[in-house]
CHARMM-style PDB file with segment names, atoms N, HN, CA, C and O in Angstrom:
ATOM      1  N   ILE     1      96.707  99.683 104.839  1.00  0.00      PROA
ATOM      2  CA  ILE     1      96.653 101.032 104.261  1.00  0.00      PROA
ATOM      3  C   ILE     1      98.060 101.628 104.215  1.00  0.00      PROA
ATOM      4  O   ILE     1      98.745 101.726 105.233  1.00  0.00      PROA
ATOM      5  N   SER     2      98.467 102.019 103.025  1.00  0.00      PROA
ATOM      6  HN  SER     2      97.910 101.940 102.198  1.00  0.00      PROA
ATOM      7  CA  SER     2      99.812 102.581 102.886  1.00  0.00      PROA
ATOM      8  C   SER     2      99.748 104.066 102.558  1.00  0.00      PROA
ATOM      9  O   SER     2      99.050 104.480 101.632  1.00  0.00      PROA
ATOM     10  N   THR     3     100.480 104.857 103.322  1.00  0.00      PROA
ATOM     11  HN  THR     3     101.047 104.521 104.074  1.00  0.00      PROA
ATOM     12  CA  THR     3     100.465 106.301 103.090  1.00  0.00      PROA
ATOM     13  C   THR     3     101.865 106.832 102.808  1.00  0.00      PROA
ATOM     14  O   THR     3     102.742 106.762 103.669  1.00  0.00      PROA
ATOM     15  N   PRO     4     102.080 107.368 101.596  1.00  0.00      PROA
ATOM     16  CA  PRO     4     103.377 107.919 101.211  1.00  0.00      PROA
ATOM     17  C   PRO     4     103.700 109.210 101.961  1.00  0.00      PROA
ATOM     18  O   PRO     4     102.980 110.201 101.836  1.00  0.00      PROA
ATOM     19  N   VAL     5     104.773 109.197 102.732  1.00  0.00      PROA
ATOM     20  HN  VAL     5     105.358 108.392 102.834  1.00  0.00      PROA
ATOM     21  CA  VAL     5     105.146 110.389 103.498  1.00  0.00      PROA
ATOM     22  C   VAL     5     106.637 110.653 103.335  1.00  0.00      PROA
ATOM     23  O   VAL     5     107.422 109.717 103.185  1.00  0.00      PROA
ATOM     24  N   LEU     6     107.024 111.905 103.365  1.00  0.00      PROA
ATOM     25  HN  LEU     6     106.386 112.665 103.487  1.00  0.00      PROA
ATOM     26  CA  LEU     6     108.437 112.251 103.224  1.00  0.00      PROA
ATOM     27  C   LEU     6     109.251 111.663 104.366  1.00  0.00      PROA
ATOM     28  O   LEU     6     108.841 111.711 105.525  1.00  0.00      PROA
ATOM     29  N   SER     7     110.397 111.113 104.029  1.00  0.00      PROA
ATOM     30  HN  SER     7     110.730 111.073 103.087  1.00  0.00      PROA
ATOM     31  CA  SER     7     111.247 110.461 105.029  1.00  0.00      PROA
ATOM     32  C   SER     7     111.843 111.477 105.995  1.00  0.00      PROA
ATOM     33  O   SER     7     112.427 111.115 107.016  1.00  0.00      PROA
ATOM     34  N   LYS     8     111.684 112.756 105.654  1.00  0.00      PROA
ATOM     35  HN  LYS     8     111.209 113.050 104.824  1.00  0.00      PROA
ATOM     36  CA  LYS     8     112.217 113.811 106.512  1.00  0.00      PROA
ATOM     37  C   LYS     8     111.438 113.876 107.822  1.00  0.00      PROA
ATOM     38  O   LYS     8     111.954 114.337 108.841  1.00  0.00      PROA
ATOM     39  N   MET     9     110.195 113.412 107.784  1.00  0.00      PROA
ATOM     40  HN  MET     9     109.775 113.038 106.956  1.00  0.00      PROA
ATOM     41  CA  MET     9     109.357 113.433 108.983  1.00  0.00      PROA
ATOM     42  C   MET     9     109.447 112.095 109.704  1.00  0.00      PROA
ATOM     43  O   MET     9     109.492 111.051 109.053  1.00  0.00      PROA
ATOM     44  N   PRO    10     109.475 112.104 111.033  1.00  0.00      PROA
ATOM     45  CA  PRO    10     109.527 110.891 111.850  1.00  0.00      PROA
ATOM     46  C   PRO    10     108.319 110.001 111.582  1.00  0.00      PROA
ATOM     47  O   PRO    10     107.186 110.440 111.778  1.00  0.00      PROA
ATOM     48  N   PRO    11     108.532 108.752 111.135  1.00  0.00      PROA
ATOM     49  CA  PRO    11     107.467 107.811 110.824  1.00  0.00      PROA
ATOM     50  C   PRO    11     106.634 107.464 112.051  1.00  0.00      PROA
ATOM     51  O   PRO    11     105.454 107.131 111.940  1.00  0.00      PROA
ATOM     52  N   THR    12     107.255 107.545 113.213  1.00  0.00      PROA
ATOM     53  HN  THR    12     108.213 107.816 113.304  1.00  0.00      PROA
ATOM     54  CA  THR    12     106.568 107.186 114.452  1.00  0.00      PROA
ATOM     55  C   THR    12     105.610 108.288 114.881  1.00  0.00      PROA
ATOM     56  O   THR    12     104.681 108.055 115.655  1.00  0.00      PROA
ATOM     57  N   THR    13     105.846 109.488 114.371  1.00  0.00      PROA
ATOM     58  HN  THR    13     106.600 109.678 113.742  1.00  0.00      PROA
ATOM     59  CA  THR    13     105.009 110.627 114.749  1.00  0.00      PROA
ATOM     60  C   THR    13     103.796 110.751 113.837  1.00  0.00      PROA
ATOM     61  O   THR    13     102.710 111.132 114.273  1.00  0.00      PROA
ATOM     62  N   ALA    14     104.000 110.423 112.555  1.00  0.00      PROA
ATOM     63  HN  ALA    14     104.882 110.113 112.200  1.00  0.00      PROA
ATOM     64  CA  ALA    14     102.928 110.599 111.577  1.00  0.00      PROA
ATOM     65  C   ALA    14     102.114 109.319 111.386  1.00  0.00      PROA
ATOM     66  O   ALA    14     100.890 109.365 111.262  1.00  0.00      PROA
ATOM     67  N   LEU    15     102.804 108.182 111.363  1.00  0.00      PROA
ATOM     68  HN  LEU    15     103.798 108.145 111.463  1.00  0.00      PROA
ATOM     69  CA  LEU    15     102.123 106.923 111.065  1.00  0.00      PROA
ATOM     70  C   LEU    15     101.915 106.065 112.304  1.00  0.00      PROA
ATOM     71  O   LEU    15     100.879 105.421 112.466  1.00  0.00      PROA
ATOM     72  N   GLY    16     102.917 106.070 113.171  1.00  0.00      PROA
ATOM     73  HN  GLY    16     103.758 106.593 113.039  1.00  0.00      PROA
ATOM     74  CA  GLY    16     102.789 105.258 114.374  1.00  0.00      PROA
ATOM     75  C   GLY    16     103.998 104.357 114.549  1.00  0.00      PROA
ATOM     76  O   GLY    16     104.898 104.360 113.709  1.00  0.00      PROA
ATOM     77  N   PRO    17     104.034 103.590 115.620  1.00  0.00      PROA
ATOM     78  CA  PRO    17     105.151 102.717 115.984  1.00  0.00      PROA
ATOM     79  C   PRO    17     105.345 101.578 114.984  1.00  0.00      PROA
ATOM     80  O   PRO    17     106.412 100.966 114.925  1.00  0.00      PROA
ATOM     81  N   ARG    18     104.296 101.301 114.198  1.00  0.00      PROA
ATOM     82  HN  ARG    18     103.430 101.798 114.246  1.00  0.00      PROA
ATOM     83  CA  ARG    18     104.372 100.186 113.250  1.00  0.00      PROA
ATOM     84  C   ARG    18     104.787 100.659 111.861  1.00  0.00      PROA
ATOM     85  O   ARG    18     104.659  99.927 110.880  1.00  0.00      PROA
ATOM     86  N   ALA    19     105.283 101.891 111.791  1.00  0.00      PROA
ATOM     87  HN  ALA    19     105.387 102.486 112.588  1.00  0.00      PROA
ATOM     88  CA  ALA    19     105.675 102.469 110.504  1.00  0.00      PROA
ATOM     89  C   ALA    19     106.981 101.853 110.010  1.00  0.00      PROA
ATOM     90  O   ALA    19     107.955 101.749 110.755  1.00  0.00      PROA
ATOM     91  N   ILE    20     106.984 101.450 108.747  1.00  0.00      PROA
ATOM     92  HN  ILE    20     106.193 101.534 108.142  1.00  0.00      PROA
ATOM     93  CA  ILE    20     108.189 100.858 108.162  1.00  0.00      PROA
ATOM     94  C   ILE    20     108.716 101.754 107.048  1.00  0.00      PROA
ATOM     95  O   ILE    20     107.989 102.089 106.113  1.00  0.00      PROA
ATOM     96  N   VAL    21     109.977 102.136 107.156  1.00  0.00      PROA
ATOM     97  HN  VAL    21     110.567 101.864 107.915  1.00  0.00      PROA
ATOM     98  CA  VAL    21     110.560 103.023 106.147  1.00  0.00      PROA
ATOM     99  C   VAL    21     111.156 102.223 104.991  1.00  0.00      PROA
ATOM    100  O   VAL    21     112.071 101.422 105.178  1.00  0.00      PROA
ATOM    101  N   LEU    22     110.621 102.456 103.798  1.00  0.00      PROA
ATOM    102  HN  LEU    22     109.877 103.107 103.646  1.00  0.00      PROA
ATOM    103  CA  LEU    22     111.106 101.751 102.615  1.00  0.00      PROA
ATOM    104  C   LEU    22     112.109 102.618 101.866  1.00  0.00      PROA
ATOM    105  O   LEU    22     111.959 103.838 101.797  1.00  0.00      PROA
ATOM    106  N   SER    23     113.122 101.984 101.310  1.00  0.00      PROA
ATOM    107  HN  SER    23     113.244 100.993 101.366  1.00  0.00      PROA
ATOM    108  CA  SER    23     114.148 102.725 100.578  1.00  0.00      PROA
ATOM    109  C   SER    23     113.654 103.065  99.178  1.00  0.00      PROA
ATOM    110  O   SER    23     113.515 102.184  98.329  1.00  0.00      PROA
ATOM    111  N   GLY    24     113.391 104.351  98.942  1.00  0.00      PROA
ATOM    112  HN  GLY    24     113.504 105.066  99.632  1.00  0.00      PROA
ATOM    113  CA  GLY    24     112.881 104.777  97.642  1.00  0.00      PROA
ATOM    114  C   GLY    24     113.532 106.063  97.202  1.00  0.00      PROA
ATOM    115  O   GLY    24     114.423 106.576  97.879  1.00  0.00      PROA
ATOM    116  N   PRO    25     113.092 106.594  96.062  1.00  0.00      PROA
ATOM    117  CA  PRO    25     113.641 107.820  95.491  1.00  0.00      PROA
ATOM    118  C   PRO    25     113.484 109.006  96.447  1.00  0.00      PROA
ATOM    119  O   PRO    25     114.424 109.772  96.660  1.00  0.00      PROA
ATOM    120  N   SER    26     112.306 109.144  97.008  1.00  0.00      PROA
ATOM    121  HN  SER    26     111.542 108.522  96.835  1.00  0.00      PROA
ATOM    122  CA  SER    26     112.043 110.253  97.925  1.00  0.00      PROA
ATOM    123  C   SER    26     111.990 109.752  99.362  1.00  0.00      PROA
ATOM    124  O   SER    26     111.899 110.538 100.304  1.00  0.00      PROA
ATOM    125  N   GLY    27     112.048 108.437  99.514  1.00  0.00      PROA
ATOM    126  HN  GLY    27     112.122 107.798  98.748  1.00  0.00      PROA
ATOM    127  CA  GLY    27     111.977 107.852 100.846  1.00  0.00      PROA
ATOM    128  C   GLY    27     110.555 107.773 101.335  1.00  0.00      PROA
ATOM    129  O   GLY    27     110.068 108.679 102.012  1.00  0.00      PROA
ATOM    130  N   TYR    28     109.883 106.685 100.992  1.00  0.00      PROA
ATOM    131  HN  TYR    28     110.278 105.949 100.442  1.00  0.00      PROA
ATOM    132  CA  TYR    28     108.478 106.551 101.378  1.00  0.00      PROA
ATOM    133  C   TYR    28     108.344 105.723 102.643  1.00  0.00      PROA
ATOM    134  O   TYR    28     109.132 104.806 102.876  1.00  0.00      PROA
ATOM    135  N   SER    29     107.351 106.040 103.460  1.00  0.00      PROA
ATOM    136  HN  SER    29     106.711 106.784 103.271  1.00  0.00      PROA
ATOM    137  CA  SER    29     107.111 105.255 104.664  1.00  0.00      PROA
ATOM    138  C   SER    29     105.685 104.718 104.653  1.00  0.00      PROA
ATOM    139  O   SER    29     104.731 105.484 104.514  1.00  0.00      PROA
ATOM    140  N   THR    30     105.538 103.403 104.799  1.00  0.00      PROA
ATOM    141  HN  THR    30     106.313 102.782 104.912  1.00  0.00      PROA
ATOM    142  CA  THR    30     104.212 102.803 104.753  1.00  0.00      PROA
ATOM    143  C   THR    30     103.829 102.219 106.097  1.00  0.00      PROA
ATOM    144  O   THR    30     104.634 101.550 106.746  1.00  0.00      PROA
ATOM    145  N   ASN    31     102.598 102.474 106.514  1.00  0.00      PROA
ATOM    146  HN  ASN    31     101.944 103.018 105.987  1.00  0.00      PROA
ATOM    147  CA  ASN    31     102.125 101.967 107.796  1.00  0.00      PROA
ATOM    148  C   ASN    31     101.426 100.634 107.603  1.00  0.00      PROA
ATOM    149  O   ASN    31     100.388 100.566 106.945  1.00  0.00      PROA
ATOM    150  N   VAL    32     101.994  99.561 108.180  1.00  0.00      PROA
ATOM    151  HN  VAL    32     102.837  99.617 108.714  1.00  0.00      PROA
ATOM    152  CA  VAL    32     101.418  98.224 108.008  1.00  0.00      PROA
ATOM    153  C   VAL    32     100.472  97.913 109.165  1.00  0.00      PROA
ATOM    154  OT1 VAL    32      99.884  96.833 109.208  1.00  0.00      PROA
TER     155      VAL     32
END
């Protein structure tokens, strides 16, 4: 399940420790 979230927010707080930050226009983070 992948959830687009602003890179401004900590991926570990919203998605979890397994959150991977992908380099994109707005900075998307997907939880694998």
